[in-house]
FITOR-27184 format. One line per 3 residues: their letters; for each residue z, y, x of C-alpha. Coordinates in Angstrom, 2 decimals. Layout:
N
A = Z:Y:X; ... .
# end
This chain:
144
SSA = 206.36:78.18:118.53; 208.38:77.28:115.43; 208.19:80.92:114.33 .
VLL = 204.39:80.76:114.44; 204.40:77.59:112.36; 206.77:79.18:109.85 .
LIV = 204.52:82.25:109.61; 201.41:80.12:109.03; 203.04:77.96:106.36 .
TNN = 204.55:80.96:104.57; 201.25:82.83:104.58; 199.34:79.83:103.24 .
FAE = 201.95:79.15:100.55; 201.70:82.75:99.41; 197.90:82.46:99.33 .
IKS = 198.05:79.35:97.15; 200.68:80.86:94.87; 198.75:84.09:94.35 .
TVF = 195.42:82.46:93.49; 196.00:79.05:91.95; 197.93:79.84:88.80 .
KRY = 195.26:82.10:87.31; 192.23:81.25:85.22; 188.92:82.15:86.77 .
ESK = 185.42:82.56:85.43; 182.53:81.47:87.58; 181.73:85.06:88.61 .
SLF = 185.33:86.00:89.42; 185.77:83.03:91.76; 182.81:83.98:93.96 .
PII = 184.55:86.91:95.76; 187.50:84.65:96.59; 185.20:82.11:98.18 .
TSD = 183.31:84.74:100.15; 186.54:86.32:101.39; 187.68:82.89:102.58 .
IVE = 184.40:82.53:104.46; 184.99:85.89:106.13; 188.59:84.90:106.90 .
RFY = 187.37:81.69:108.53; 184.90:83.69:110.64; 187.70:86.00:111.80 .
LVM = 189.82:82.97:112.66; 187.05:81.48:114.80; 186.51:84.82:116.55 .
DIL = 190.25:85.16:117.23; 190.31:81.65:118.70; 187.34:82.49:120.91 .
FVL = 189.07:85.65:122.15; 192.21:83.67:122.96; 190.19:81.03:124.82 .
VRL = 188.27:83.66:126.80; 191.51:85.43:127.67; 193.08:82.17:128.81 .
GTS = 189.97:81.27:130.77; 190.10:84.50:132.73; 193.81:84.39:133.52 .
QKR = 194.82:83.58:137.10; 197.80:81.34:136.48; 197.45:78.61:133.90 .
PPS = 199.18:75.28:134.25; 197.50:72.29:132.53; 200.50:71.70:130.27 .
RAL = 200.14:75.21:128.86; 196.46:74.60:128.05; 197.35:71.44:126.13 .
DIA = 200.10:73.28:124.27; 197.69:76.04:123.25; 195.03:73.52:122.22 .
FWL = 197.60:71.78:120.02; 198.59:75.03:118.30; 194.97:76.06:117.76 .
FLL = 194.14:72.67:116.26; 197.25:72.87:114.05; 196.31:76.37:112.89 .
VSI = 192.75:75.44:111.95; 193.76:72.21:110.21; 196.45:73.95:108.14 .
EVR = 194.03:76.70:107.12; 191.30:74.23:106.10; 193.73:72.03:104.15 .
TDW = 195.16:75.05:102.39; 191.72:76.17:101.26; 190.83:72.66:100.07 .
VKF = 194.01:72.41:98.02; 193.55:75.93:96.68; 189.99:75.39:95.50 .
CLI = 190.68:71.94:94.09; 193.49:73.37:91.98; 191.48:76.43:90.93 .
VKF = 188.53:74.30:89.81; 190.86:71.92:87.96; 192.95:74.56:86.18 .
SEL = 190.00:76.80:85.34; 188.01:73.81:84.11; 184.95:74.84:86.08 .
PAS = 182.19:72.30:86.66; 181.62:71.21:90.24; 178.05:72.47:89.97 .
TLE = 179.47:76.01:90.13; 180.14:75.52:93.84; 176.54:74.42:94.35 .
VYH = 175.37:77.69:92.76; 177.63:79.62:95.15; 176.10:77.74:98.07 .
EVL = 172.59:78.60:96.91; 173.50:82.26:96.44; 175.01:82.50:99.93 .
VAD = 172.03:80.77:101.56; 169.64:83.06:99.66; 171.73:86.06:100.72 .
ILL = 171.46:85.09:104.37; 167.74:84.42:104.18; 166.86:87.52:102.16 .
CRI = 168.74:89.87:104.48; 166.41:88.80:107.29; 163.20:89.60:105.42 .
AAP = 161.58:92.77:106.68; 160.69:94.72:103.55; 158.22:97.59:103.77 .
ISP = 159.91:100.94:103.27; 158.05:103.25:100.93; 159.35:106.84:100.65 .
RKP = 157.50:107.47:97.36; 158.97:104.99:94.95; 161.65:102.36:95.43 .
TNT = 160.72:98.87:94.31; 163.11:96.14:93.37; 161.62:93.05:94.99 .
SPM = 164.79:91.00:95.05; 164.92:87.98:92.74; 167.43:87.76:89.93 .
MPF = 170.64:86.40:91.43; 173.66:85.54:89.33; 176.12:87.35:91.63 .
RGI = 174.02:90.28:92.77; 176.03:93.03:94.44; 179.38:91.38:93.78 .
HSF = 180.58:91.51:97.38; 180.39:94.15:100.07; 178.11:92.13:102.31 .
SHV = 175.74:91.01:99.58; 172.29:92.20:100.60; 170.48:90.99:97.50 .
# end
């Protein structure tokens, strides 16, 4: 259990060290934020897999369930705090306005909504019906 904690802290320290001490433009920070969103999704899915696996096991004492719940809570809280510290320092050192994060939010919401629109497919001529987005095509899952 102490080895897991050491691994988590070391990984998060390396993440902060590799990203914080660089200057970022508003467009170069967007992929970092989206990769953290994907990382958080993977973390939630891993936790769900662990919980399903524990739920289907035959032998599980109540003390073990509390121990696992403690470690899962510790893992999520350390990851969230690390991201908060990382982005606070990046925004401060890069001197970015806080409104930049609001633009990222709008772009991600528009990305989610626009990927669900059923566009007519015309084999004759392709049309570009997507609105002008400031970060169009910057990430692999950007559908705009």
